[in-house]
N, C-alpha and C positions, 0 to 999 in steps of 0.2 A: 425511562430514557433509553432508547436503543443504543447499545454499544457492544459490538461483537467483533472479535478478531478470530479468523479461522485459517489455519495452515492448510494448504491444499497441495496435492500431488497430481499432476496432469498425466493422462495416458500418453505413453510414448509410442509412436509409430515408427516404422523404419525396417531396414534390413542391413545387409552387410555394407551398403553404401553410406549409411549414416542414419541419424534419428530425425524425427519430425514431431513437433508439438502443434496441435490445432487448438486454438482458443476460440470457441464459438459461444455465442451468448445464450441467455435464458436457460432452458433445461439441459443444454449440452454440457458445458464446463463453466462458463461465466454466468453467475446467477442474476444478471441484469442486462438490460439493453445497453450496448456500448454507444455512448454519445461523444466521447472524447478519448483520444489516445495521445500520449506524449512519452518521451523518455529522457532520462537524465544521464549525461555522460561527461567525460573529461573533468570529473570532480577531483580537485586537488586534495592531497593528504590533509587530514585534520578538519576538513570542511563538514559542517552539519547542514543538511537540507531539511525542508519541511518546517517543523516547529509550528504546527497549527492543527486545528481540528475542523471538521465540517458538520454543519447542521444536518444535511441530508445526503450529500454526495457519497456514493459507495465506490470503493476503489479496489482493484486487484493489482497488486504489485508483483512483478516478476523480474528477477535479475537475470537477463538473458545472456549476459557475459560477465565474468568475474563474480564479485560478491559484495554484499553490503549488509549492514545490520539495521533493522527497523525497531526503534524503541517506542513503546506504546504506554500511555497512561489512560486508565479507564476512569469514568466519572466517580467511582467510589474510592479512587486514590491508588488502586492496585497498579503495579507496573509489570511489564514483561518485555523481553527482547527476543527478536526472531532473526536468525541468520539466513539470508537468502543467498545460496551459493551453488545452485544448480538450476538450469533453465526449465526443468520439469517441476519445480517447486514454486508456489506462490503464496501470497498473504492477502486475504480478503479483509478489508477494513470497512466496517459499517457503522454509521452513526457517529456519536460524539466521542471520538478517540483522539487524544492529543498524540501526534506521531512525529517522529524525527528519523531521518535516514542518515547513517553515519558509517564510519569505518569502511569506506569504499576502497576496494582493491584497485590496483592499476588496471586499466581497460574495462572497468565496470560499466555496464549499461543497464539501468533500471527502467523497465517498461511499466507504464501505468495505464490501465484501462479504467475509465471513469463512467459512472452512470449518468452524469450530468455534464452539460457544456460549462465552460468557465463562467462563474458568477461570483464576483467578489463578496456579495452579500451572504454567500454560503460559508465563507471562511471565518473562523475564530482565530485570529492571529496573535492575540494578547493572552498570555498564560493566566494572568490574574482574572481576566474575563472568563476564560474557560472554567476556572475553579468556581467563580461566582455562579455561572450558569449551572454547573453540576450541583452545587449546594442548594440552589433554589429548586432543582428538580426532585430533590429527596422528599 
């Protein structure tokens, strides 16, 4: 069962006027064709977003302003947390990864690039179902 999380650092372009990050698909920076883009903002303190996994959707998460933490659980039960706190850092989520976004700073904006258009059938929203799917795949 595919389950991969990869921290990424993006090339920064710019000069004395400021910095620029370019996120291009496929062989450039983003390792998939981008079919959906959305961002999360105005998240109140203590709120947790996400709490789901995907069967096939791949996502690249970038906190373009502020910071947030992405908590991940792999099919084998391992867990890891990643702090996204610079706009030149991202987190690539591939396959069956239970993920939650939390600890949003004030003014945080979390950008998500997705490999698929929205499809409710691709979501695993129930944690017990996620655990069942993972145990059956062993």
